C-alpha angles and dihedrals in degrees: 000000000000128000125253096186133027125189121189117203115203125183120213111174105289093340120093124191120191125192128187121203127194109223107205123153086342093297119127120221118184120238109179134206120167136203093170133068116261092243091053091051097044090057090055098040092052088067091063111047127233105306104119092210093056102047093094100087132157119064119183119289116199102205140008108275130211128238120349092353092070109105094009123135138185119258128183131179142173110256131214111291141177127223090245093062120107095236139350113282119233126187124203128188141164107238142176126201089357094304130108111252119228115278105267088221088066098047102054098281138083139222139193131199134214140167140196132191142209129189123029117021113266134182114222121193124184110231128216114265138186130221088248092059117115086228133069091210136011128197140183116223122201123176124216116252114288091015117167115179131359126186111205118191115195120197129189120193117199127195113196136144091359094304133109118218126183126199127185138187131181130211118195107201126190111200127216104242090206092066125082141235133275124286113288103225098162092232089124132039116193089334095310135097105268123249116226111250094030110145114239123212122130102346092114097047095099098039099040108012090242134117121189130211143139129251092240096044092248114145126265113215141197110250130187127225110250093016125101103210103111098012119207103173143336122242147146133063092299097039092249117187112251090358123179119209111248094252095050121101112202109141115234107293142053137156130260143170089222128258118286145155106255144118089262142356124257112284108250114216123204110195119193127212088214128023118264133196101214138023132188125197133176117225120195129223105001103171147130098037095318115148132205122193125197119194129186117210130196128221091278091056093251119143105242100169134019140175134176136195123205126185115225120250115279092008113127118199096175112187094353124139124234118196113210122191129192125188131189122244113276087005091274119160094246105121110107099163139017126209119204123188131174124208129195123225106309097049098249098322100087127047115240144153106293138161127169114226117185130181139164103025105195121184107178145155116293121246 
């Protein structure tokens, strides 16, 4: 899900300034409510330049700090995103006079970061960062399906010159309930590392608004790349079970109905807790005249959008990933379930070795 409104709360002694921002197609429009006098705010805003997202400055500072920490404050903001990203990126830094202060870890001190949330459930993941980054920490925020408002409080604790200093900053985020949840990559199952062979049904309903099943009622299972229990397909120069081509990045786990000899795989059903307008899935190892169809169905069970992908004859794509995207007509949020079926050479008329392997299910906001 992506935010439609962001409010940044900044504490400055006994003066509080609150800004609301409308987040629409990644453009920021100011909505302004004030609990400070204009002169009080102008003095503070003048320290920061003209960027409207960065004019909310001082967060609370618990003690007087030595050196370049004195007068610093914590600042966080939502960064530019795209609707294919798995989460909304947020950057946080301790800054002074509008500039990032040196990382305390590099100047004889240390610091740690933490966060807590209230309101709608949200998943927060710390992102990798380099020393050249303009931020001390970066995060990805993803709201649970049907989220409304989340209050995220970031806290940095600095140890330097024998003193402990704490900084905090709060983002109040209102989520667009028409957008969808983060990418389902199967690298976690109910907060734990998955076990190969685990049967998947409704475990992702709360976190991603998705339940998974098959048309026949046969089980869907967690499979592991490079491991043959359960086996979804063979690929690669040595015919390795569940192989990924060397240039493919797919984590460790995916889901499968298991490999079999049949005229088609099981039909995988993705059922949404709220309608969506677009869905992206990654299918592994479509090659040698194999075909995969993806159908979007509305609430009445009618197919309203459909695509298929067929590998040419004698073309092997062993262990390669194929992203498939379906979108509803007129971009309306009318898809309530998606049916995915894989066919061996022959297109459903001749039995062959077939196994459906699905990863990275990504319902998201339309462009």
